[in-house]
N, C-alpha and C positions, 0 to 999 in steps of 0.2 A: 503551597498549602499554607496556612496559618500554624502558628506554633501551638503545641498542646502541652497540657501540665505535665503530661507523662514526656520525658525527652525519650522513653524508650519507642513510644508510639511514633514520635518524630523520625528516629532511626528506621524503624521497620517501613515506614512511608517512603522515606528516601531511598532505602536500599531497594525497594520495589521499583520506583521509578527510575532510578540509575540502569536497572536490569532491561526496563521496557525500551529505553532510549539504545542501549547496547544492542538489543534484540532489534530495533528499528536500523540499526547503522549496518548489520549484517543484512538485513533485507535489501536497503538500498544498494550494497555492493552487489548482492545476488541480481538484482535488476540491471545495473551497470554492466555486468560481466555478460549476462543473458543477451543482452542487446549486441554486444561488442562481438561476442562469440558468433551471434547471426550474421551481423556484416562482414567480419572477416573470414567467415567459414572456418571457426576454430574450434574443433571437437575437443580439444584438452580444456580449454576454457569453459567450455558448456557443462562436461564433468567438474569444475570446480564450484560450479553453480548448484550442481546437485548434490555434492560433497557438504554444502553448508547448510543444508537441508536439517542434517542432524543436529547442529547447533541450534537451530531455530526451535527445533521440537523439544530440546533438552531445556531451553531458556521457558518456553510455553509452559511445560509442566513444573517446572520449578515455581515460576510466576503464580501460577494458578495454586498450586500447593500452599504458596505463603500468604495469598490472598484468602484460602480459606481459613488458615491458621488465625492470621490478625482480625477477621470478621468474628471468629469465634470467642478470641480472646480479649478483644476490645470492645465487642458488642457497638460499633459506631453506630450514629444516627447523622441526620440532615448531610451537609455537605461531604463530611468524612465518610460516609455510606456511599453518597454520590461518587465521591472520587474512587472509593476503590471497585465498585460496580463498572464506572467508566475505564478504568485501567485494565479491566477483565473484558470489557468490549474491545478496547484498543489492542490487546494482546491477540484477541481472536482476528482482528482485523490484519494484524501484520502477518500471523500465520498464513493467512490466505493469500495475501500479497506476495509472500515467498513461495506458495504454491505456484501462482502465477509466474513467477519468475523461472521456476524450476520447469514449468510447462514450455515457457518460450525457450530456455535451454534445451529440451528434448527435441522441439521443432528445429531449432538451430542444428543440433547433431544430423536430423535426419535431412534437411536441406543441404545440408555441406556433403553428406555421404551422396547424395543423388546429383550434386554438380548442376543443379537448375538454378542456384541462386543468383548467378550472374545475370541470368535472362530477367530477372525481376526488380522491382524498385525496392530492393530491400533496404538501402540506405535511408530512404524517406522515412522509415519508421523512428529514426533516431530523435526526431524533433518531440514526436508524441513521447518517447519512451523520457527522454529528458523533463518534459512536462510533467510527467507522471511522477518520476521519481522526486523532481522539485517539490510537487506538492506534497507529497509523503514526508521528504524532511521537515517543510515547513509547517505541517500538521504536528510532527512530532515537537519541534520547537515550541509551538504554541500551545502544547499540552504542559511543556514544562513550566511555562510562565501563565498558564490558565488565561490566555490571552482571546477573550472572545472577538474582538473586532477581527484579527487576523484567522480567526476560524470562519468568520462570515466571509472575508476575502477568500478563502479556499474554495467555499462552497460555491462562490460565484465564480471562481477560475475552473473549476471541474468542467464547466462547458467548452473549455477551449481543447481538453484531450479529446472529447466528443467529437467536436468540429474536425480534429485531426482524423480521427478514426474513420467519420464519413466520409472525407474526401480520399483516403488511401483507399477504402473499399471502392469507391468509384474508379479510381486508377487499375486496381486489380481486375476489375469487371472489363475495362478496357484491355488490359493484357490478354485476358484469357478470349475475348472475342477476336482480337488479331492473331493469336496464336494458341490454337487447341491444345497443343502440347504443354503448354503452361498452366494449364487447369488444374492438374494435381498439386504441383509446388505452389500455386497461387491459394487453394484452400489451406494448405500448411501454414502460410504466410497470414491468411484471414484471421486463423485461430491466434496467432501470434498478436496481432493488432487487437483482437478482442481481450485477450489478456493484459495487453497494456492498458486498455479502456478500464478494466476491471480494476487494475491497480489504482489509477485516478479515483475509481470509486471508493476504494478503502480509504483511501487519502480524506475524500469527503467524509466517510463516516466517522474518522477520528475528529475531524472538526465539529460534526453534531455531537460528538461525545463531549467535547469541551464545554459548550452551550449547555448540554444536560447537566454537567458537573456546577458550572458557575451559576446558571439561571434555574434551575432544577425544572426544566421544561424537556419534554421529548419532541425535537423539531424534525424527525425521520418524517419524509414523504410531505411536509409541509412545503408550501410555495416560499420561493425565495423572498417576497414582499412579507411574508409573515414573519419568517426568521429574522429579516431585519427589524420588525417592529419589537420583537422578543428581545434582541440583543440591545437595542437603543431605547 
């Protein structure tokens, strides 16, 4: 962000930004732990993911309260206002990504308890989860720098997560056709794959937020070619 006449305003913005990045770091760990719990059938690690939800919810409430106070006190305009609105949208996307990680953890605990995970291609979800977590980390780094070029790259690369999801669904269908006993745990795994895809979507949403802050245009639902013309 640009420097302001009021150093206190700068301090408020920096404090909010720091806590958003802290929240993002917790969500990243949640995603990693959730997938690890799934692959290793580790119920204790799955519980750690669920326990982290409290910290995320507290950060969400605290940041939202500070955003409301800052907007009321400073009455920002133009890019400052877009920045604060964008931060609010980012916080919402991070909280939802954390919810998806918690969903994966709950499914991991269920699959571990059933003992059916060994018959399923669980480990093949790791690549998709790494792609989604990396996109989220890159989106937060780009937000810290307000880097629209990186935001555009993230919008393009979200398709890779979708490709992994579609490929995994095809494999699950094959497993279910070959062994009907895997149908129930396969459906659980399908929900896990969908949760990973949604995490990628939340990273993409943060990329769109960055473009909104810097360019002042809402590019949600716009074709990628149109977004490229806006950025460049």
